[in-house]
C-alpha positions as CSV (number, residue, x, y, z in Angstrom):
1,X,0.2,-0.2,0.2
2,X,1.7,3.5,-1.1
3,X,1.8,6.5,1.4
4,X,1.6,4.5,4.7
5,X,2.9,6.9,7.2
6,X,6.2,4.9,9.0
7,X,7.6,6.8,12.0
8,X,9.9,5.6,14.5
9,X,7.9,6.4,18.0
10,X,9.3,9.2,19.8
11,X,11.2,11.1,17.5
12,X,11.0,13.0,14.3
13,X,12.5,10.3,12.2
14,X,9.8,8.9,9.4
15,X,8.9,8.2,5.8
16,X,6.3,7.1,3.5
17,X,6.2,4.0,1.6
18,X,6.6,4.0,-2.0
19,X,4.1,2.8,-4.7
20,X,5.1,-0.6,-4.3
21,X,4.7,-0.2,-0.6
22,X,8.2,-0.6,0.2
23,X,10.0,1.9,2.8
24,X,13.3,2.7,4.1
25,X,14.2,3.7,7.6
26,X,16.9,4.1,9.8
27,X,16.5,3.1,13.5
28,X,18.2,3.9,17.1
29,X,18.2,0.4,18.7
30,X,16.3,-3.2,18.7
31,X,13.7,-1.2,21.4
32,X,12.8,1.0,18.7
33,X,8.7,1.1,17.9
34,X,7.8,1.6,14.5
35,X,4.3,3.5,14.2
36,X,2.1,2.7,11.1
37,X,-0.5,5.1,10.2
38,X,-3.1,5.6,7.0
39,X,-5.9,7.7,6.8
40,X,-9.3,5.6,7.7
41,X,-7.0,2.3,9.0
42,X,-6.3,1.2,12.6
43,X,-2.6,3.0,13.6
44,X,-0.2,-0.2,14.0
45,X,2.8,-0.1,16.7
46,X,5.7,-2.8,16.0
47,X,8.9,-3.4,18.2
48,X,12.0,-3.8,15.7
49,X,13.8,-6.4,17.6
50,X,16.4,-8.3,15.9
51,X,14.6,-7.7,12.4
52,X,15.9,-6.4,9.4
53,X,12.9,-6.7,7.5
54,X,8.7,-5.5,8.8
55,X,6.0,-6.1,6.6
56,X,2.6,-4.6,8.0
57,X,-0.8,-5.6,6.8
58,X,-2.9,-2.5,7.4
59,X,-5.9,-4.8,7.6
60,X,-9.6,-3.6,6.8
61,X,-10.4,0.1,7.0
62,X,-11.8,1.6,10.0
63,X,-15.6,2.5,10.4
64,X,-16.1,6.1,10.4
65,X,-18.0,6.7,13.6
66,X,-21.2,7.9,13.3
67,X,-21.8,11.1,15.2
68,X,-25.6,10.3,16.6
69,X,-25.5,13.4,19.3
70,X,-26.4,15.5,16.0
71,X,-29.6,14.1,15.9
72,X,-30.6,13.8,19.6
73,X,-32.9,16.8,20.2
74,X,-35.8,18.2,21.6
75,X,-39.8,18.8,20.1
76,X,-42.5,20.7,21.2
77,X,-45.6,21.7,19.0
78,X,-48.9,23.0,18.8
79,X,-51.7,21.3,16.8
80,X,-54.8,22.7,15.6
81,X,-57.8,21.3,13.6
82,X,-60.9,23.2,11.4
83,X,-64.3,22.2,12.1
84,X,-64.9,19.2,9.9
85,X,-65.9,16.5,11.8
86,X,-64.8,13.0,10.7
87,X,-65.9,10.6,13.2
88,X,-69.4,12.1,14.2
89,X,-72.3,11.1,13.1
90,X,-74.6,14.1,13.5
91,X,-73.8,17.4,12.5
92,X,-72.2,19.9,14.6
93,X,-71.1,23.3,14.5
94,X,-68.8,25.5,17.0
95,X,-66.7,22.6,16.8
96,X,-62.6,23.1,17.7
97,X,-59.3,21.0,18.5
98,X,-56.0,22.4,19.5
99,X,-53.4,20.0,21.1
100,X,-49.7,20.3,22.4
101,X,-46.9,17.4,21.3
102,X,-43.6,17.3,23.3
103,X,-41.1,14.7,22.4
104,X,-37.4,13.3,22.5
105,X,-35.6,12.2,19.0
106,X,-33.0,10.2,20.1
107,X,-32.0,9.9,16.2
108,X,-32.6,11.3,12.7
109,X,-35.9,8.8,12.7
110,X,-37.6,8.0,15.8
111,X,-38.7,9.6,18.8
112,X,-40.9,9.5,21.7
113,X,-43.1,11.7,23.8
114,X,-46.5,12.7,25.0
115,X,-49.5,14.1,23.4
116,X,-52.3,16.2,24.6
117,X,-55.6,17.0,23.0
118,X,-58.9,18.8,23.8
119,X,-61.5,18.9,21.1
120,X,-65.0,20.4,21.9
121,X,-68.1,21.0,19.9
122,X,-71.0,23.1,20.3
123,X,-74.0,20.9,18.9
124,X,-77.6,22.3,18.5
125,X,-80.5,19.7,19.3
126,X,-83.3,22.1,18.5
127,X,-83.1,22.9,14.6
128,X,-85.0,26.2,15.1
129,X,-83.3,27.9,17.7
130,X,-79.7,27.5,19.4
131,X,-80.4,28.0,22.8
132,X,-81.1,23.9,23.1
133,X,-77.4,22.7,22.9
134,X,-75.2,19.9,24.7
135,X,-71.5,20.6,24.9
136,X,-69.3,17.8,24.0
137,X,-65.9,17.8,25.5
138,X,-62.8,15.0,24.8
139,X,-59.6,15.2,26.3
140,X,-56.6,13.1,25.7
141,X,-53.2,12.1,26.9
142,X,-50.8,10.0,26.1
143,X,-47.3,8.5,25.6
144,X,-46.6,8.6,21.5
145,X,-43.7,7.4,19.2
146,X,-42.8,9.3,16.2
147,X,-41.8,7.6,13.3
148,X,-39.7,9.8,10.3
149,X,-39.4,8.6,6.9
150,X,-39.3,9.5,3.7
151,X,-36.7,10.2,1.3
152,X,-35.6,13.6,2.3
153,X,-35.4,13.6,6.0
154,X,-33.8,17.0,6.4
155,X,-36.5,19.2,4.7
156,X,-39.4,17.0,3.7
157,X,-40.4,13.9,5.2
158,X,-43.6,12.1,6.6
159,X,-43.8,11.3,10.2
160,X,-45.9,8.5,11.5
161,X,-47.4,9.0,15.4
162,X,-48.9,6.2,17.4
163,X,-49.9,6.7,21.0
164,X,-51.3,5.1,24.0
165,X,-53.5,6.9,26.6
166,X,-56.5,8.2,28.1
167,X,-59.4,9.8,27.1
168,X,-61.9,11.6,29.4
169,X,-65.6,12.2,27.6
170,X,-67.9,15.1,29.0
171,X,-71.3,15.6,27.6
172,X,-73.2,18.0,29.6
173,X,-76.8,17.4,28.1
174,X,-76.6,13.3,28.4
175,X,-75.3,14.0,32.0
176,X,-72.3,12.3,31.6
177,X,-69.4,13.7,33.3
178,X,-66.0,12.5,33.1
179,X,-66.2,9.3,31.4
180,X,-63.2,7.0,31.1
181,X,-61.8,5.7,28.2
182,X,-58.2,3.9,26.9
183,X,-57.6,5.1,23.4
184,X,-55.3,5.0,20.7
185,X,-53.7,7.9,18.8
186,X,-52.7,7.3,15.1
187,X,-51.8,9.9,12.8
188,X,-49.7,10.6,9.7
189,X,-48.7,13.9,8.4
190,X,-46.1,16.0,6.1
191,X,-43.7,17.4,7.8
192,X,-41.7,20.7,5.9
193,X,-39.0,22.1,7.8
194,X,-38.2,25.4,6.4
195,X,-35.5,26.2,8.5
196,X,-33.5,23.6,11.1
197,X,-35.0,24.6,14.2
198,X,-38.6,25.4,12.9
199,X,-40.9,22.1,11.4
200,X,-44.7,22.7,9.8
201,X,-46.7,19.4,9.5
202,X,-50.3,18.8,7.9
203,X,-51.5,15.9,8.3
204,X,-54.7,13.6,9.4
205,X,-55.1,12.4,13.2
206,X,-57.6,9.9,14.6
207,X,-58.1,9.1,18.4
208,X,-59.9,5.7,18.5
209,X,-61.6,4.7,21.7
210,X,-64.7,2.9,22.5
211,X,-68.1,5.1,21.2
212,X,-69.1,7.7,21.3
213,X,-65.5,9.1,22.6
214,X,-63.5,8.6,19.1
215,X,-62.7,11.9,17.1
216,X,-60.6,12.1,13.9
217,X,-59.3,15.5,12.6
218,X,-57.2,17.0,9.6
219,X,-54.3,18.9,11.7
220,X,-52.2,22.1,11.2
221,X,-49.3,21.8,13.3
222,X,-46.0,24.1,14.0
223,X,-42.9,22.7,16.1
224,X,-39.7,24.1,17.5
225,X,-36.5,21.8,17.6
226,X,-33.8,22.4,20.2
227,X,-30.9,20.8,21.6
228,X,-28.0,18.9,19.6
């Protein structure tokens, strides 16, 4: 192998191997140590001893370490949804959804965190008047896995969120107060990062639980990334 650095340890004496891989170097004594280095390969140190010729095999290339610290970051975000009912059977108005995400991405593709959601809708029970209404409120809190996938995860990518948590359901008209269900959160979003610390997500989200507590929505989110 050409251009391998051969140096006597503890001195400035050294040389490079030629195009045929051969080298010549003068050492002080039999206790001298030769250091063989070449970019991408492990450094080798050999005691000269009584030998007049020392042949060295540099071995296989050394793996370049991956800087996983560069992808360890936190993310917090806000989620909102327009008034488009997806799972409810009855027409409702004055509907809104808001939420909060907080996660830790331990690499570029995977993260874990929590998700908070609150959805409210004011439903008219009387066709002719708005005085006879009921307020339906749903609150979700759960642990979530974040998975990023796609071709260009530095700028535009898809994000799949899967979470398990609890859903509280309140219906003031039916007299149901804090009816609690185990719920599953599923969402798929396309994420665009105009700058490194900010991303915008547009997606479809469902919270699935025992009826009538489940709901779905088209969501729009803004996330702020910080950390390494």
